[in-house]
Phi, psi and omega in degrees: 000133181283168185296322182296314180296318179299318181294322180292320179296325176297320177297319181292325174299319178294319179295322181298325176298316179294321179295317179299318179297320180291322176298315180297319180294320181293316185288339183295321182246022180248108181294344181263013185298328182266001181289120181295341179261014179298134181093351178260335177208164178247113180280167178297322179297317180294318179297319179296318180297318180293324181291329183261002182291143177290166178298142183295142176274145181288115181290162178268126180291147178266108183252021186276352185282136176246121182301142178273168178298138180088359179295118184274354181292330177295320177293322177296318180300321180289313188281336181253359179071042182271148171261176184299322179297322178299318181297317179296320178295320180294319178296316179297323182286325185276346187305311181295337180283344182248325184227112184292343180296342179284339184298306179295327178296316179292324177299319178294313183291333176279354183059036180201109186294342180272351182251093190255019172245159180291128171279168178302315181298315181294316180297320178293322179295318177295334179272001176093020178213199182199172182291352177280350181268113183299326179294324179289318178299327182295339181285350176243020174288156182298335180266358180287155184304321182299314185277312182296327180280356177077017179280329181221141174242151178259126178259178176058066183299334183280352181269156170299157185306315182300332183267358182283140183277148177259128178235138178258124178303148184300327180297323179289320176301314180298319179298316180296335179269003176095011181263121182253023177296140180300140178307127180300327178298324181285326178299322178287338180268017176065052174246131181241132177268122180244119182281166180295146179161161180105182182282146181292139179291148183248301181214179181098171183297318180300319180294320180295322177294316183292327185261008180300136183293325181245157177301142180229152173245123189229136166255119184250110178279118186271146172285328177220137185305127177092341185292312180294319179298320178296317182295316180293320179300314179297319180294318180297316180293322178295334178276007177086024183243142174283151183231133170260106183266120185245125177238074185285147174279333178203166181291126179229098183301325181295313178295327179296316179295321177294327179293316177297319179299319180297319179297319180290322179299329183272359175108165187295336183281347182286133180244161180241129176240122186240127171269110188294138175289160182289327185259123171046068179280351185307308180301324179293318179296317180297319182291325188266348179285113183223144183286345186251004181228133174287118181232127178243117175263125182239136179188163181275345180279151178292157180291138177249117182300339180283351180295316183221069182295139177084359180254155181273073181259121181278128177257114185232156175259144184268030180297334179263352179272072182230104177275159178278106183296330181297323178298316179295319178299316182296320179295322183279330182236065183293337184262012182295131180261120181126187181274097183294323179299320179293324183288320187259000182305320183288347188263133179254075183251144174284174184300317179296319178294324178299316180299317179294319179295319180295318178297321177295320179296317179294321178295319179295317178296321178296322178296321180276349179073031181231162174294157179294125181230185182302315180299323180293316180296315183295317182294316181293317180293323180296321179294325182283347178294344177051060182293133176244015184282351181301336179286341186238347185211167181262125183276138175236120176273110187304134179231017181228164179221185182298335178294339181271354181266135174240101185219160172296166186297319186295306178296328178295319178294324180290328176293319175298322178295322178300315178297322178295322177298319180295325181286322192250014184293326179297321179290312185290313184275335182263291183297318182272357172056045178263007177276133178283169181280204178080018179073022181287143181274189180250027182286162175238117184234129181230151175246126174255118183240138179166169180296162178299135178087006182273001173104018184293310180294319177299320179295320177298320178294322178297316179299316178299316179295322178298326180274352182074031183243159170279155175248136178243121180265118182285126177274102185295336179293333178269355182260309183289129182229143182287341182277142184297129176088343184288325179299316179298321179296317179296318178294323180297320177301318181293315181295321180298313180293323179294326177297328183273348191245140172274099182199170173254123182262123183248118172262095180281143185053055190293341182295349177293330180240344181251027183287173183292144171283150185236169176295137184282110177241349179206171178296330177298318179297319182296315181289327175296320177293327177296320177299316180295320179296320178298315182296322178301315180292320185290325179295326180292328181267003185288138181250356184263201179241123183228144176234128176252134177241147178207148174275339183231097182299329182294343181280346182278133180299138181299330178296330176288316183299330178293332182269001180274144177282322182217144170238115184251120177267129179255103184284158173292132187293140175278186185299315182297317180292324179295321177297319177296322179295318178301313182293323179294318182291327183262010186297329185259010184248152176292135185233148171291151185303328185275354188293313187301322181291335182271349183294327177297320178293320177298318179298324179285324184283320185250116179272090183238145173281172184300319180296320179291323177296319177300314179296319179296321178295322177296316178300316178299321179297318179294320179298317179292319180296324179297327178275342184078031181224182180283162180290132181249174177297321179298322179297316180297316180294323178297319178295320179294317178298322179301321179292324176296317179298317181300323182270359178075023181266159177289127180284128181305133176087355181244332182072012180219144176281356187253015179293146181290000000 
């Protein structure tokens, strides 16, 4: 038996003596003491006796008990602000949960065999007072430490206060017996207990929170969801403090009260870190803001003073809570072969997320029986980005690379530069302080301009694949709304999720929403200009990676182009490029021997963009598959003519757009 359980049993032995004395005193002047039906009904004799009984005398409290070693009630008194009377009430309330012999005794003293817990009146009487004492009644008020701290609950709401039963939650009973297992209710509420450990914090906002001499309540507005919470959690653990990390899906006041109780049960050094839910976090903040527990609320939304009015809640920005993710990656993956900085550069993960991603990469590599490599890191990190953009955009899992692109040297070099900007933006804009003021974000935004089929969408997918990210194509039909202000709301949802997600956001046919502003001649013009003004401001604060494509670069407002990092022009392919495109598209299909020599002639004869060549190659493949043979020159020419017919152009050599 551990010391805590032994100390509690000694207290209960002392309490049993007091209960026995009270039973003896009650039975001495109670003529119904021997009645086997006592407590089941009230006889006329009993009612007369109770009506004529004198006012109760104030009993003398028994203060002779000396706490034994390991007694946890002294710690509860300190951490919950309990007085001696509170401790006596708690012991009386917990007795039936530890020793069943108290149940019949309490049933007798309550004059009701079915009520086997201490009532308020009985517990106060055992503590040397009674419900007639206003100071004693105040100790079981809803705002008193016992009740507000969740150590004791009052049952039987329909009864007067003296007759209400006192119940001790099982988590408190377990704590008094020396069991420090996390409350099961909190495990279901997405609470994780993190013990002390790690390197000691040195400087920065997270270190100041962790090393504060007194408990603090902080709202930390994060630049990216989870980043600030991860940094503060690491600092608290490095400072030798346990952390209760709470990730609620919604505000739950009951779980919040249990969380505060758990923090107090574990001692003054335990801190609470809460990732605020998106919907209505106010009730959660009000429940968890306490003067005696360090609580850090983290979220991407700005602080609202109405969440916790009248409390000393510090509202801070996490601009200084920025750990070096590469250091965390290096610590977790010391045996990684290759350029780790290049591999993890596109991902904006906090220290905690990095650890989870690294463990996932190692598990995946172990499953495959290979050393940890770039694919393992990219797959694990992509999963941890927790993309929620599927509700607003179509996800594309990149399956192409730079080897699949056929472009002139200049646009190809600019695409490599775009990928480099995405990898190194934290260093250039953060460490080297090359970011301008005005609330500008760290986003990378590029415009791809060129005729239809010249490879703009494919290039965006290639960049996403090079970075190890998913690509999300924004469906403009679900964004643009005829009602005033709705388009901006839809776009804001997309930008917010893109800011939180490591992905490439593609606005195809972007001139539909990024078009030029016009002179205001009607209310329609004014509202269209408002949309453009909103987009201009939102692009400057954007933290993600976005690609805009357009067939007509002149349609894009000049104010947008000034805010773009890169403008890549995709030219219509010349004969040499068309020949390369034909060979690239047909590289994986069976070909007749004479086909390769004829592709140069096809490229010269048919002026097709890359997208049309791809479609023509697919048509040729189907024709060959239908015959059960290899692709021939005739198949390729038939596919090319089909593309001419689709676009309504004159087919070479026929003089008509309707040639087969």
